[in-house]
C-alpha positions as CSV (number, residue, x, y, z in Angstrom):
1,M,-29.8,4.2,63.0
2,I,-30.8,1.1,60.6
3,L,-34.2,2.9,59.8
4,V,-32.3,6.2,58.7
5,W,-30.0,4.2,56.5
6,F,-32.6,2.3,55.1
7,I,-34.4,5.4,54.4
8,D,-31.6,7.0,52.8
9,E,-30.9,4.1,50.7
10,I,-34.4,4.3,49.2
11,N,-34.0,8.0,48.4
12,E,-30.7,7.4,47.0
13,R,-32.2,4.8,44.7
14,V,-35.2,6.8,43.7
15,R,-32.7,9.8,42.9
16,D,-30.7,7.6,40.8
17,A,-34.0,6.1,38.9
18,E,-34.8,9.6,38.1
19,K,-31.3,10.6,36.9
20,R,-31.2,7.5,34.5
21,N,-35.0,8.3,33.3
22,R,-33.8,11.5,32.2
23,E,-30.9,10.6,30.5
24,I,-32.9,8.0,28.7
25,E,-35.6,10.8,27.6
26,Q,-32.6,12.9,26.6
27,I,-31.2,10.1,24.6
28,R,-34.7,9.5,22.9
29,R,-35.4,13.2,22.2
30,L,-32.1,13.7,20.5
31,N,-32.1,10.4,18.8
32,S,-35.6,11.2,17.2
33,L,-33.8,14.3,15.4
34,L,-30.6,12.4,14.8
35,Q,-32.5,9.7,12.8
36,I,-33.6,12.3,10.2
37,Y,-30.0,12.8,9.3
38,I,-29.1,8.9,10.0
39,G,-31.8,8.4,7.2
40,Q,-30.0,10.6,4.6
41,Y,-26.7,9.1,5.5
42,R,-28.0,5.6,5.1
43,L,-29.2,6.5,1.8
44,S,-26.4,8.2,0.3
45,F,-24.0,5.4,2.0
46,Y,-26.2,2.7,0.1
47,C,-25.6,4.7,-3.5
48,L,-21.9,4.9,-2.7
49,I,-21.5,1.1,-2.0
50,T,-24.0,-0.1,-4.6
51,P,-23.3,-0.1,-8.3
52,V,-26.1,1.7,-10.4
53,D,-27.5,-1.3,-12.2
54,K,-28.0,-3.3,-8.7
55,Q,-29.5,-0.3,-6.8
56,D,-33.0,-1.1,-5.1
57,F,-34.4,1.6,-3.1
58,N,-36.8,-0.4,-1.5
59,N,-34.2,-2.4,0.3
60,V,-31.7,0.6,1.5
61,E,-29.5,-0.5,4.3
62,I,-26.1,0.2,5.9
63,R,-23.7,-2.8,5.5
64,T,-20.1,-3.4,5.9
65,D,-19.7,-6.5,3.8
66,F,-19.2,-4.6,0.5
67,L,-16.0,-4.7,-1.8
68,L,-14.0,-1.7,-3.3
69,K,-15.5,-2.8,-6.7
70,D,-19.0,-2.0,-5.5
71,M,-17.9,1.6,-5.1
72,Q,-17.4,1.9,-8.9
73,D,-20.1,4.3,-9.6
74,L,-19.1,6.7,-7.0
75,Y,-18.7,9.5,-9.5
76,E,-22.1,8.8,-11.0
77,W,-25.4,10.5,-10.3
78,S,-26.7,9.5,-7.1
79,R,-30.0,9.0,-7.9
80,I,-31.0,10.7,-4.8
81,L,-33.6,13.4,-6.1
82,N,-33.4,16.0,-3.7
83,E,-29.7,16.3,-4.3
84,G,-30.2,17.2,-8.0
85,V,-29.2,15.4,-11.1
86,F,-25.7,16.7,-11.4
87,I,-24.6,15.5,-7.9
88,S,-22.5,12.7,-7.7
89,S,-22.9,9.7,-5.2
90,I,-19.3,11.1,-3.6
91,E,-20.6,14.5,-3.5
92,S,-23.8,13.5,-2.1
93,F,-21.9,11.4,0.7
94,V,-19.4,14.1,1.8
95,K,-22.2,16.6,2.2
96,I,-24.6,14.5,4.2
97,E,-21.6,12.8,6.1
98,S,-20.4,16.1,7.3
99,I,-23.7,17.3,8.6
100,L,-24.2,13.8,10.6
101,K,-21.0,14.2,12.0
102,E,-21.6,17.9,13.4
103,K,-24.9,16.5,14.7
104,I,-23.3,13.8,16.7
105,E,-20.4,15.6,18.0
106,T,-23.1,18.1,19.7
107,I,-25.0,15.0,21.2
108,I,-22.0,13.6,22.6
109,M,-21.3,17.2,24.2
110,D,-24.8,17.7,25.4
111,I,-25.6,14.4,27.3
112,D,-23.3,12.8,30.1
113,F,-24.0,9.3,29.1
114,T,-23.7,8.3,32.7
115,Y,-25.7,5.4,32.5
116,Y,-25.4,4.6,28.7
117,P,-21.8,5.0,28.0
118,S,-21.8,2.4,25.1
119,I,-24.1,4.7,23.3
120,R,-21.4,7.5,23.5
121,D,-18.8,5.0,22.5
122,H,-20.4,4.2,19.4
123,L,-20.9,7.8,18.6
124,I,-17.3,8.6,19.2
125,E,-16.3,5.7,17.0
126,F,-18.3,7.2,14.1
127,V,-16.4,10.6,14.7
128,K,-13.1,9.0,15.1
129,A,-13.5,7.0,11.5
130,S,-14.9,10.5,10.1
131,I,-11.6,12.2,11.3
132,N,-8.8,9.4,10.8
133,Y,-10.0,8.6,7.0
134,N,-10.8,12.1,6.0
135,Q,-9.5,12.7,2.3
136,K,-12.5,14.4,1.0
137,G,-10.5,16.7,-1.1
138,A,-8.9,14.0,-3.1
139,W,-12.4,12.3,-3.7
140,L,-14.1,15.3,-4.8
141,N,-11.2,16.8,-6.9
142,A,-10.5,13.9,-8.6
143,K,-13.6,14.3,-11.2
144,N,-11.6,17.8,-12.3
145,T,-8.0,16.6,-12.0
146,P,-6.6,15.7,-15.3
147,A,-4.3,12.5,-15.7
148,G,-3.1,12.4,-19.1
149,E,-5.9,12.4,-21.6
150,Q,-8.1,11.1,-18.9
151,K,-9.4,12.4,-15.6
152,L,-8.4,11.1,-12.4
153,S,-11.6,9.9,-11.8
154,D,-11.8,7.6,-14.8
155,I,-8.3,5.9,-13.7
156,V,-10.0,5.5,-10.0
157,V,-13.2,3.9,-11.2
158,D,-11.2,1.5,-13.5
159,A,-9.0,0.4,-10.7
160,L,-12.0,-0.1,-8.4
161,K,-13.6,-2.1,-11.2
162,N,-10.7,-4.4,-12.0
163,Q,-7.6,-4.3,-9.4
164,A,-8.5,-2.4,-6.0
165,D,-9.5,-5.4,-4.1
166,D,-6.4,-7.3,-5.0
167,W,-4.3,-4.0,-4.2
168,Y,-6.0,-3.4,-0.9
169,N,-5.4,-7.5,0.2
170,E,-1.7,-6.9,-0.7
171,F,-1.8,-3.6,1.2
172,Q,-3.3,-5.5,4.3
173,N,-0.5,-7.8,3.9
174,G,2.3,-5.4,4.0
175,K,2.7,-4.5,0.4
176,D,4.2,-0.6,0.1
177,L,1.8,1.1,-1.8
178,S,3.0,4.7,-0.3
179,H,3.1,6.2,-3.8
180,S,-0.3,5.0,-5.0
181,M,-3.1,7.3,-5.5
182,I,-5.4,4.4,-4.7
183,L,-4.5,4.6,-1.1
184,S,-7.2,7.6,-0.8
185,W,-9.9,5.5,-1.8
186,F,-8.7,3.0,0.4
187,A,-9.2,5.6,3.0
188,L,-12.8,6.1,1.7
189,F,-13.4,2.4,2.3
190,E,-12.1,2.2,5.7
191,M,-14.1,5.3,6.5
192,L,-17.5,3.6,5.2
193,K,-16.8,0.5,7.3
194,G,-15.9,2.2,10.4
195,E,-18.8,4.6,10.4
196,G,-21.3,1.8,9.1
197,D,-20.2,-0.3,11.9
198,A,-20.6,2.5,14.4
199,L,-23.9,3.2,13.5
200,L,-25.2,-0.3,13.5
201,K,-24.0,-0.7,16.8
202,Y,-25.5,2.6,17.9
203,E,-28.9,1.4,16.5
204,Q,-28.8,-1.6,18.6
205,E,-28.1,0.2,21.8
206,I,-30.9,2.5,21.2
207,H,-33.4,-0.4,20.3
208,K,-32.4,-1.7,23.8
209,L,-33.8,1.3,25.6
210,D,-36.9,0.5,23.9
211,V,-36.8,-3.1,24.9
């Protein structure tokens, strides 16, 4: 009986190892494709959170320590050549972010993540941030929305440059800004930080697989 139990235990461990290895291969295979979209996302993210005069395309990265004022050129040309010369940074980001979210949702549904649930959890964090802070209509339409003698986008850019970070701190401390249009750009700020943090943690978990 002891021998039978011992053999069954060995077989179970072998099957478990095989299942784990299959999951690792699934994750690696889909990650190799996902990295193409993450690369595009990283570039559009960088353009959105970096003023044009500070952009260095030899040092493109996702970071979450940026301020609202760093987003002041979101309606300027994105500098991403394959997006065309008339596409703003926010338009480029919205397009690429939507594609990446779809790819991530597919991966979440295709893999069980029995052995690596933390990878799934970080991918789900990205999707949650995308859904919870989605005000893409407001961000995109601002460029064509009149506001007196200006466009709404001009007012937003001025606020981002001069007051938005102070307003955000006041909002975080409980000040009522429910009637302020700047809340839509606070949502963008939160989306970027939430998605960026999720992708950085995802990359760390993927790196652990290789180690």
